C-alpha positions in Angstrom: -23.0 11.5 6.2 -24.6 10.6 2.7 -28.2 11.5 2.5 -30.5 9.2 0.2 -34.0 10.1 -0.7 -36.6 7.5 -1.6 -37.4 9.3 -4.8 -33.7 9.3 -6.0 -33.3 5.8 -5.2 -36.5 4.7 -6.9 -35.5 6.7 -10.0 -31.7 5.6 -10.1 -31.7 2.0 -9.2 -31.4 0.0 -12.4 -32.7 -3.5 -13.0 -30.4 -5.8 -11.7 -30.0 -9.2 -13.1 -29.7 -12.1 -10.5 -26.4 -13.3 -11.6 -24.3 -10.4 -10.6 -20.8 -11.5 -9.3 -21.3 -9.1 -6.1 -24.5 -11.4 -5.1 -22.4 -13.9 -3.5 -21.5 -11.2 -0.7 -25.2 -11.5 0.4 -25.6 -15.3 0.2 -22.2 -17.2 0.6 -21.1 -18.5 4.0 -18.8 -15.9 5.5 -15.8 -18.4 6.1 -16.0 -19.4 2.5 -16.5 -16.1 1.2 -13.8 -14.6 3.0 -11.5 -17.2 2.0 -12.4 -16.9 -1.8 -12.3 -13.1 -1.5 -9.1 -12.9 0.5 -6.9 -15.7 -0.8 -6.3 -14.3 -4.3 -5.8 -10.7 -2.7 -3.3 -12.4 -0.1 -1.4 -14.2 -2.9 -1.4 -10.9 -4.9 0.0 -8.8 -2.0 2.6 -11.5 -1.1 3.6 -11.3 -4.9 3.7 -7.5 -4.4 6.2 -8.1 -1.6 8.4 -10.1 -3.8 7.9 -7.0 -6.3 9.1 -4.7 -3.7 12.2 -6.6 -2.7 13.5 -8.0 -6.0 15.1 -4.9 -7.1 16.9 -4.7 -3.7 18.2 -8.4 -4.1 19.7 -7.5 -7.6 21.0 -4.1 -6.7 22.8 -5.3 -3.4 24.1 -8.4 -5.3 25.9 -6.3 -7.9 29.5 -7.6 -8.3 30.9 -5.0 -10.8 32.1 -1.5 -10.5 30.5 1.0 -12.9 32.8 3.4 -14.8 33.7 6.7 -12.6 32.1 5.2 -9.5 33.4 6.6 -6.2 32.6 4.7 -3.0 33.1 1.7 -0.9 30.0 -0.4 -1.6 28.3 -0.2 -5.1 25.6 -2.5 -4.0 24.7 -0.8 -0.9 24.9 2.7 -2.7 22.6 1.6 -5.3 20.3 0.2 -2.8 20.4 3.4 -0.9 19.6 5.4 -4.2 16.5 3.6 -4.5 15.7 3.4 -0.8 15.8 7.3 -0.4 13.3 7.7 -3.3 11.2 5.2 -1.8 8.9 7.6 0.1 8.1 9.5 -3.0 7.1 6.2 -4.9 4.9 5.5 -2.0 3.1 8.8 -2.5 2.4 7.7 -6.1 1.1 4.3 -4.8 -0.8 6.1 -2.2 -2.7 7.9 -4.8 -3.7 4.8 -6.5 -4.7 3.2 -3.1 -6.8 6.3 -2.1 -8.8 6.3 -5.6 -9.1 2.4 -5.4 -10.3 2.3 -1.8 -12.9 5.0 -2.4 -14.1 3.5 -5.5 -14.0 0.1 -3.9 -16.0 0.8 -0.8 -18.6 3.2 -2.6 -19.3 0.5 -5.5 -19.6 -2.4 -3.0 -22.1 -0.5 -0.8 -24.2 0.7 -3.8 -24.3 -2.9 -5.3 -25.4 -4.1 -1.7 -28.2 -1.3 -1.8 -29.1 -2.6 -5.3 -28.1 0.8 -6.9 -26.1 -0.4 -9.8 -26.3 2.9 -11.7 -24.3 4.8 -9.0 -21.7 2.1 -8.8 -21.3 2.1 -12.5 -20.8 5.9 -12.7 -18.3 5.8 -9.7 -16.2 3.3 -11.7 -15.9 5.7 -14.5 -15.2 8.6 -12.4 -12.2 6.6 -10.8 -10.7 6.2 -14.3 -10.9 9.8 -14.9 -9.2 10.3 -11.5 -6.4 8.1 -12.4 -5.6 9.8 -15.7 -5.8 13.2 -13.9 -3.4 12.1 -11.2 -0.9 10.7 -13.7 -0.8 14.2 -15.5 0.0 15.8 -12.1 3.0 13.2 -11.7 4.4 13.9 -15.3 4.4 17.6 -14.5 6.3 17.1 -11.3 8.8 14.6 -12.3 11.7 16.7 -13.4 10.7 19.3 -10.7 11.1 17.3 -7.6 13.7 14.6 -8.1 17.2 16.2 -7.8 16.1 18.5 -5.0 14.7 15.5 -3.1 17.7 13.4 -3.5 19.9 16.2 -2.4 18.0 16.8 0.9 19.3 13.5 2.1 23.0 14.0 1.6 25.1 16.0 3.8 26.9 18.9 2.0 30.4 17.8 3.2 29.6 14.3 1.6 28.0 15.6 -1.4 30.8 14.7 -3.7 31.1 11.1 -2.5 27.4 10.6 -2.8 26.9 12.0 -6.3 26.2 8.6 -7.5 23.6 8.1 -5.1 22.1 11.6 -6.0 22.1 10.9 -9.7 20.8 7.4 -9.7 18.1 8.1 -7.4 16.9 11.2 -9.4 16.8 9.0 -12.6 15.0 6.4 -10.8 12.4 8.9 -9.5 11.9 10.7 -12.9 11.3 7.5 -14.8 8.9 6.2 -12.1 6.8 9.2 -12.0 6.6 9.6 -15.8 5.4 6.0 -16.1 3.3 6.1 -13.0 -0.1 5.6 -15.0 0.6 1.8 -14.8 0.8 1.5 -11.1 -2.2 4.0 -10.4 -4.4 2.3 -13.0 -3.5 -1.3 -11.7 -4.2 -0.6 -8.0 -7.6 1.3 -9.0 -8.9 -1.5 -11.5 -8.0 -4.3 -9.1 -9.9 -2.6 -6.3 -12.9 -2.0 -8.4 -13.0 -5.6 -9.7 -12.8 -6.8 -6.0 -15.7 -4.6 -5.0 -17.7 -6.7 -7.4 -16.2 -9.9 -6.0 -13.8 -10.7 -8.5 -10.6 -11.4 -6.9 -8.9 -13.5 -9.4 -8.1 -11.0 -12.0 -6.2 -8.7 -9.6 -4.2 -11.9 -8.5 -3.3 -12.6 -12.1 -2.1 -9.1 -12.7 0.2 -9.1 -9.6 1.7 -12.5 -10.7 2.3 -11.0 -14.3 3.5 -7.8 -13.1 6.0 -9.6 -10.7 7.0 -12.1 -13.1 7.8 -9.4 -15.6 9.7 -7.4 -13.2 12.0 -10.3 -12.0 12.8 -11.4 -15.5 13.6 -8.0 -16.6 15.6 -7.2 -13.4 17.7 -10.0 -14.2 18.1 -9.3 -17.8 18.8 -5.4 -17.3 20.8 -5.5 -14.0 22.8 -8.8 -14.4 22.9 -9.1 -18.2 23.1 -5.5 -19.4 24.8 -4.1 -16.3 22.4 -1.1 -16.3 22.1 -1.1 -12.4 19.4 1.5 -11.1 18.4 2.3 -14.6 17.8 -1.4 -15.2 15.7 -1.6 -11.9 13.3 1.2 -12.7 12.9 0.1 -16.3 11.9 -3.3 -15.0 9.4 -1.9 -12.5 7.6 0.4 -14.7 7.2 -2.1 -17.5 6.0 -4.6 -14.9 3.4 -2.2 -13.7 2.1 -1.5 -17.2 1.8 -5.2 -17.9 -0.3 -5.6 -14.8 -2.5 -2.6 -15.7 -2.9 -3.8 -19.2 -4.5 -7.1 -18.0 -6.9 -5.3 -15.4 -8.3 -3.0 -18.3 -8.7 -5.9 -20.8 -10.5 -7.7 -18.1 -13.4 -5.2 -18.0 -13.7 -5.5 -21.9 -13.2 -9.1 -22.5 -15.8 -10.3 -19.9 -18.7 -8.0 -18.6 -18.3 -7.1 -15.1 -20.9 -5.5 -12.7 -19.5 -2.2 -13.4 -18.1 -0.7 -16.6 -14.9 1.6 -17.1 -15.8 2.6 -20.8 -15.7 6.4 -20.8 -17.4 6.8 -24.1 -20.3 9.2 -23.8 -19.6 9.6 -20.0 -20.0 13.1 -18.4 -18.2 13.2 -15.1 -20.1 14.6 -12.0 -18.6 16.3 -9.2 -20.5 14.4 -6.6 -19.0 11.1 -7.6 -15.4 12.7 -7.3 -16.3 13.9 -4.0 -17.8 10.7 -2.6 -14.5 8.6 -3.9 -12.3 11.4 -2.5 -14.2 11.4 0.8 -13.9 7.6 1.2 -10.5 7.2 -0.1 -8.8 10.1 1.6 -8.1 8.1 4.9 -6.5 5.4 2.9 -4.4 7.8 0.9 -3.4 9.8 4.0 -2.6 6.5 5.9 -0.1 5.5 2.9 1.1 9.0 2.3 1.8 9.5 6.0 3.9 6.3 5.5 6.0 8.4 3.2 6.1 11.4 5.2 7.2 9.5 8.3 9.9 7.6 6.2 11.3 11.0 4.9 11.4 12.3 8.6 13.1 9.1 9.9 15.5 9.3 7.1 16.6 12.8 7.9 17.2 11.7 11.4 18.9 8.5 10.2 21.3 10.0 7.7 23.8 10.9 10.5 24.1 7.2 11.1 26.3 5.2 8.6 23.7 2.3 8.2 20.5 4.1 9.4 18.8 4.7 6.0 19.9 1.2 4.9 18.4 -0.4 7.9 15.1 1.2 7.7 14.7 0.6 4.1 15.6 -3.1 4.6 13.0 -3.3 7.3 10.2 -2.0 5.1 11.2 -4.6 2.3 11.1 -7.6 4.7 8.1 -6.5 6.9 6.0 -6.3 3.7 5.9 -10.2 3.8 4.0 -9.8 7.1 1.9 -6.9 6.4 1.0 -7.5 2.8 -1.1 -10.7 3.6 -3.0 -8.5 6.1 -3.6 -6.0 3.7 -4.8 -8.6 1.2 -7.2 -10.0 3.8 -8.4 -6.3 4.2 -9.1 -6.3 0.4 -11.2 -9.3 0.8 -13.1 -8.1 3.9 -13.6 -4.6 3.0 -16.0 -5.2 0.0 -17.8 -8.0 2.2 -18.2 -5.5 5.1 -19.2 -2.5 2.7 -21.8 -4.6 0.8 -23.4 -6.0 4.1 -23.4 -2.5 5.5 -25.3 -1.3 2.6 -27.7 -4.3 2.8 -28.1 -3.7 6.6 -26.8 -7.4 7.1 -25.2 -6.6 10.7 -24.7 -10.2 11.6 -22.7 -11.0 8.3 -20.8 -7.7 9.0 -19.8 -8.6 12.5 -18.9 -12.3 11.4 -16.5 -10.9 8.6 -14.9 -8.4 11.1 -14.3 -11.1 13.8 -13.0 -13.8 11.4 -10.8 -11.2 9.6 -9.3 -10.0 13.1 -8.5 -13.7 14.1 -6.7 -14.4 10.8 -4.8 -10.8 11.1 -3.5 -11.6 14.6 -2.5 -15.2 13.5 -0.4 -13.6 10.6 1.1 -10.9 12.9 2.0 -13.6 15.8 3.9 -15.6 13.1 5.6 -12.4 11.9 6.6 -11.2 15.2 8.2 -14.6 15.9 10.2 -14.6 12.7 11.5 -11.0 13.4 12.4 -11.9 17.0 14.1 -15.2 16.3 15.8 -14.9 13.0 16.6 -11.1 12.4 20.1 -11.8 11.1 18.9 -14.1 8.5 16.4 -11.6 7.3 18.9 -8.9 7.3 21.5 -10.8 5.5 19.5 -10.4 2.3 21.1 -6.7 2.0 24.8 -7.5 2.6 26.9 -5.9 -0.1 28.8 -8.2 -2.2 31.1 -6.1 -4.4 34.8 -5.2 -3.4 35.5 -1.5 -3.9 38.9 -0.4 -5.4 41.6 -0.9 -2.6 39.1 -2.7 -0.3 40.0 -6.1 1.2 37.5 -9.0 1.8 38.1 -8.7 5.4 37.3 -4.8 5.3 33.9 -5.8 3.4 33.1 -8.6 5.9 33.6 -6.2 9.0 31.2 -3.6 7.2 28.6 -6.1 6.5 28.9 -7.4 10.1 27.9 -4.0 11.6 25.2 -3.7 9.2 23.9 -7.1 10.4 24.0 -6.2 14.0 22.3 -2.9 13.6 19.6 -4.4 11.4 18.9 -7.2 13.8 18.5 -4.8 16.6 16.1 -2.7 14.8 13.9 -5.7 13.5 13.4 -7.0 17.0 12.5 -3.5 18.3 10.0 -2.7 15.5 8.3 -6.0 15.4 7.0 -5.4 19.0 4.4 -3.4 17.0 3.1 -6.0 14.8 0.2 -7.4 17.0 -1.4 -4.2 17.8 -0.9 -3.2 14.3 -3.4 -5.9 13.3 -6.1 -4.5 15.5 -5.5 -0.9 14.0 -5.4 -1.9 10.4 -8.8 -4.0 10.7 -10.4 -1.1 12.6 -9.4 1.5 10.1 -10.8 -0.7 7.3 -14.0 -1.3 9.2 -14.5 2.5 9.6 -14.1 3.1 5.8 -16.7 0.2 5.2 -19.2 2.0 7.1 -18.7 5.5 5.7 -16.9 6.8 8.4 -13.9 8.6 6.7 -13.0 11.2 9.5 -12.7 8.7 12.2 -10.6 6.3 10.0 -8.5 9.3 8.9 -7.9 10.5 12.6 -6.7 7.0 13.6 -4.6 6.6 10.4 -2.9 10.0 11.3 -2.4 9.0 14.9 -0.5 5.8 14.0 1.6 7.2 11.3 2.3 10.8 12.6 0.8 12.2 15.6 2.2 9.6 18.0 5.2 8.0 16.0 7.2 11.1 15.0 7.3 12.8 18.4 8.3 9.3 20.0 11.1 9.0 17.3 12.4 12.5 18.1 12.3 11.9 22.0 14.0 8.6 21.7 16.6 9.7 19.2 17.6 12.3 21.6 17.6 10.1 24.6 19.1 6.8 23.0 20.3 7.8 19.3 19.7 5.3 16.6 18.8 2.3 18.9 15.9 4.3 20.5 14.5 5.4 17.1 13.2 1.9 16.4 10.9 1.8 19.5 8.7 4.8 18.2 6.8 2.1 16.1 5.4 -0.1 19.0 4.7 3.1 21.3 2.7 4.6 18.2 0.5 1.5 17.6 -0.4 1.0 21.2 -1.3 4.6 21.9 -3.4 5.1 18.8 -5.2 1.9 19.6 -6.0 2.9 23.2 -7.1 6.3 22.3 -9.3 5.7 19.2 -10.8 2.2 19.8 -13.6 3.6 22.0 -14.7 6.1 19.3 -14.5 3.4 16.7 -17.0 1.3 18.6 -19.2 4.5 19.0 -19.2 5.0 15.2 -20.1 1.4 14.3 -23.0 1.5 16.6 -24.2 4.9 15.2 -23.8 4.0 11.6 -25.9 0.7 11.8 -28.5 2.6 13.7 -28.6 5.1 10.8 -28.7 2.2 8.2 -31.6 0.3 10.0 -33.6 3.6 10.1 -33.1 4.1 6.3 -34.4 0.6 5.7 -37.4 1.1 8.2 -38.3 4.5 6.4 -38.0 2.8 3.0 -35.3 5.3 1.8 -33.2 2.3 0.9 -34.5 -0.7 -0.7 -32.6 -4.0 -0.3 -32.5 -5.7 -3.7 -33.0 -9.4 -3.0 
């Protein structure tokens, strides 16, 4: 738990102007505040969902056969190449989310306490962490790509799957080399959100997604570059989004600065951002680990990896609005925790929960009632050499049936997931990273993987999909009492700080 002395607060709190953007998190009515803070983030995340699926739409829609291609479904093989490397790209995104969440919560809390100097140093430290992370990704780009792809291809089928191996490795190498775009975009967007600026992150997502869609059409359809076109469009879109984030910090004065001129990094800020952001990083990295493990189990089934990847692409339209809601709610909760405004904190949490549940109910109905329509996006459309239309239709029909079954089974987890996601973000906002981390691990690993292994043994592919609802329910039942305990403990601690005068609420 972070210790703050009265002397350090008095010496380090800088004079704050009364017109900081973050002041609205103290004074604006919660309903209006959560709407204005979350709506741009929700739009951004929905755009991000489109960002995630647009490559798939263009790849599965390929209608030409590349020279030297060996296989029966160029669209599905291209989609699988990108799908297999998805867990590695998720780790890169997780790094950005970890840095961004850590900086977001710390900056918002310090602004709530009136300590703008600490908030400003944290923002600069986050930029240094972004650059360091990118250099690591560059060093790893050519080391991990091909070995990672080969791990998901059975040796007896290696010659038939050489296209998938080569294209997936190419995608991953370029993604990691250009990863500074996505890491910088996520981090800068979260820091802007910590100050109450939600419009710029929305604009960056719109620009990034728009760039990606236009370039996908140009590179994949026009130039016929296939997977290469998809990754070039993705990276250029990410760079465009990051550029707008950075420009926003310099064109208009924000509550914090990212200018590194004359800045000397301090270990304590690295540690505080790392401590707060670690649960968010692990939660997202665990998605990657879980996907890798599930892909290993599913590679024995003809359509297993395709169905799982298709699910992830489509479910983002349900989960991304909830994550966008959390992006708006977390700085409000962090700020009001820092300001010891318990009622405003509680009102934000309850309203966020009601909205998240509403979104998840709608998502559950969509996945239960229309799974075939959702899965139809991923049908192959190109005839292979010697393949008839009837054979292609039969293969697509099996894919649709397996996908619809999986969508219905996994979507049972949506409603309990709403509770878990909000509780995890609440714990991060009140500086309880260990509890948040444990709950994240339980959802993504401790309960899910053993369930998947057991169900795969008992019922094969059809059983695997039920590991998701089992993991969500079990983690919520186990950790909710601990979350309630941490909430009460942290607000008692914060009230004590104000009573003793070790923190001063800047009105």
